[in-house]
N, C-alpha and C positions, 0 to 999 in steps of 0.2 A: 181713344180718339180725343184730341185736344178740345178743351172747352172753348167756346167762342168768347172772344173778348167783347164783341159788339154784335148785337143781333141785327143791326142794319148794315151789314156788309154788302157793298154793291155786287151784283151777280158776276161781273167780270173778275173782280178780286176773289170771290168765292171759288169760281172755276179755276183761276190761276193757282190758288192754294191747293185745291183738289189735285190738279195736274202735278204740282210739285211734290206733294205728299205721297202720291202714288207712282212717282217716277215715270210719268207718261209723256214728258216733253219731247223725247226723241221721236216717238210715234206721231205726235202732233206736228213736229218739224217736217217729217216725211210727207205728211198730208199737205201741209202748207206749201212746201216746195213744189209738189206736183200741181197744186192749184195755181201757183204763181206762174209756172211754165205754161199751162193751158191759157191763162188770162193774157199773158204778155205776148205769146207767140202767135196767137190768132189761128183761125181755121186753116189757112194755107199750110202752116207747119204742123198743126195738130193732126191733120189728115194723114200725115206720114209718120207721126210719132206712135210707136208701138208700146213703149214703156218709159216711165220716168221714175227713177229710184234714187233717194238720197241715202248714201252710206257714209258714215262719219261726216266729213265736210266735202265729200265729192258727189256731184250730181251725175248719175249715169243716165244717158238718154239714148234709147234705141230708136233708130229711124229706118224706114223701109226704102228710102231713096238715097243712093250714094251721091247723087248730084247735090241734093239738099244738105247732106252731111258735110260735103266739101264747102258749100257756101257758108253754112253756120260756123264751121271751124275757123273761118277767117275772122269772125266777130265774137269768139268765145269770151274774151275779157269784157266786152261791152254787155253781152248777154248776162254774164255773171254779175256785173255791177247792177244791171237793171233788176235782176231777180232779188239780189240782196236788198236793194232799195225798196222793192215791193214787199219783202218779208220784214223789213224794219230792223234787220240785224245782219251781221256778217255770218251767215249760216253756210254759204257755199264758197269754198276756197278753190275748187277745181271743177271743170266740166269735162266729162268723157263722152264723146259722141261715138255711137257704134251702130 
């Protein structure tokens, strides 16, 4: 394990280093993407959302309503932009609604 250069490392930076050293970023991104969907889409959409999964740069969203799926498909680009803005980085390049 690498020796600390500074014993007063902020917690955020220490966690960031831990995540990077242990190659956990992909897992964290998956959790962050799911949380961003829940936060931005609200209860109306979340009641019909059965699964949200980030694979590579594609967000797969399973919905139990074909009508809602059709409605959301019209605004996929806007939804993707809102999610990426919420996440603070270009994490999602494509959304697949199923």
